[in-house]
C-alpha positions, 0 to 999 in steps of 0.5 A: 891516576884513576882516569889516566889508567882507564883512559889508557886502556880505552885508547889501546888498539885491539886484536879481536880474536873472535867474531861471527862477521859474515858477508851475508850479514855485513853486506846486507843493506836492509838493516834496521833497529829490529834486525840489530836486536834480533841478530845480536845477543839481544835476540837470545832474550827472545829465543835460543838460537840453537836446539837442545837434544830434546828438540827435533825441529829448529829454525835459527831465529837470527836468520828468520824473517823479523816482524814489521818493526813497530814500537810494540816489537821494539818494546819486547827488547827495551822494556820486556827484556830491558834489565838484561845485560845484552840489551843494556849494552846494545842500547848504550851502543846504538844511542852512542854510535847513532848520536840519538841525543839520549841514552835510551830508546823510546816511543818518541825516538825509535823511528828516528834511530831506525831511519839513521841505522838504515841510512848508514847501512846503505853506506859501504864505508860504515862497517869499516868506520865503526871498526876504526872507531873501536880501534880494532886492527885485526879480526878473526871471524868464525863464519859458521854458515860457510866454514871454508870462506876466505874471510880476508878476501870476502871481508877485507884486509883486517880479517882472517878466520878459523875453520869450524870443525862441527860438521866434520864430527858429523860426517858419517853420511852425506845427509848428516849435518851439524846444528848450523846445517853444514855438511862435511861431505860438502866440504869434500866437494869444495876442495875436490876430495873424493870420499869413498871410505872412512880412510878417505875421510881421515885423509880429508882432514889433513887436506883441509888443514894443509890448505888453511893458509890458502883460505887465510884460516889461522886456527880451528874452532870447536863449537861442538858444545852446541851439538853434543857433549864436549867429552871426547875421551871414548876414542874408539876407532872401530866403533867410529868406522861402524858409523861410516855410511849410515844415515842413522848410526846408534848414539854410541857410534855417533859419539865414537865418530865425533870423538875420533875426528876431534881427537885426530884434528887436535893431533894434527893441530899439535903437529902443525902448530895450529891454534885450537879454539874451543867453546865451553860453558852454556850451550848443551849445558849438561855436557859443556862443563870445562872438566869434560874437555880435560882428557882431550887437553891432556892427550894433546900437550903439544896443541895450543887450546884457546878456551872460550867465554870463561866457560860461563858459569864455571870460570873457577874450574876453567882457571883450575884447568889453565893452571894445571895444563900449560897448553891452555889460553883463555878467550874472554869474549861473550862473558862480559856481555852476558854478565859484567859483574861475573866478568870482573870477578872472574878477571880478578881471579884469572889475573891472580891464578894464571901462570903468566901474562900471555894467557888472556885475549879478547874479542867481540863474538858478534854478527854486526859491527855495532855490537862488536863496537859495544862489546869491545868498548864494554870490555875495555871499561871493565878491564880498566876498572879491574886493573885500577882496582888492582893498582889501588889495592897495591897488587900492581904498580901502574906500569904493571897494569899498563903492560898487562892491558897491552897484552890482553888487548892485542899483544897476546893474540899477536904472539899466539896467532902470529903476525900476518 
């Protein structure tokens, strides 16, 4: 029975609700072992890929030039950071996918692995082969370097995307940018919308949303926890208007501008029944507690919020929100990669607390397909272990566990986002 249930979960198809697959990453044929470490969550063990409020200069290490790729640099990951869960899972993934014959990366095998990675990345079919092996049928990507990208056209038929709204919350001036370097005024140019006033700017929000279907975009994505507090409760339009056109608004004006824009977008999403993804936890950690988002969720009961990452490290607070506000669904991505032990305990609690079985979904939250493969495999294993524990304890019957597994891996996402 134990193997039967775990095998069942391992064989289910997946609707992956969150990736960062982008053409400039997936289309790059010059990828080796070091690139896969840096352009994964393994890279976060060496450098944080977003600035804190106290940091004025920042270069995302994921897109910076990597070193020469000798064993010394590989060892920074596999030995110096070798106990980290991101690293452990990536090592398991690479040695499995590339058939190293060992379950570790060593001074004796790393060059052979690097050569095989480079060979496969020159094969245009490799990306799809990996996703097929992971049994991922549909993918929602957040191409944050180009938020208006048509991912379906650029990456293939299994893809659609979300529209990341961070830049819109910083659009008081053409030179104001989010932490990824995106400009809302550039969005206006891309869609041919003239911005002469704050009212023009508000009108652009509707145009962007009404043209999402043309770009195969099926939701909004709020990752502002990397830029500012996720408290959007000070909805002061008069103060927001004062920020318009200024290169350097006051902190109060900046916050008011973002508060008004996010609040307006949530309202539009509710009117149009467009899902609203939202990053919670970590990031600008002093302001990213899930309770900071309670006012926004409360003000928009018709908006369907997909709250992300189990709000690590505050999953119980998140579950409290999701029990009280029935317009909340949960995306389990990233938390399993960060801490498998935490993920399993939180999933046990989520199964018991959430008001119905529609509320949980999964994704990889990665840049390269290799890490996506590893993330999905890890989540399958952990979900299978949790469900088996529920069966063994008498909480579930096996059929209950199988039904919930199907929902978590694909059926909930299909219902939430809709079929293509």
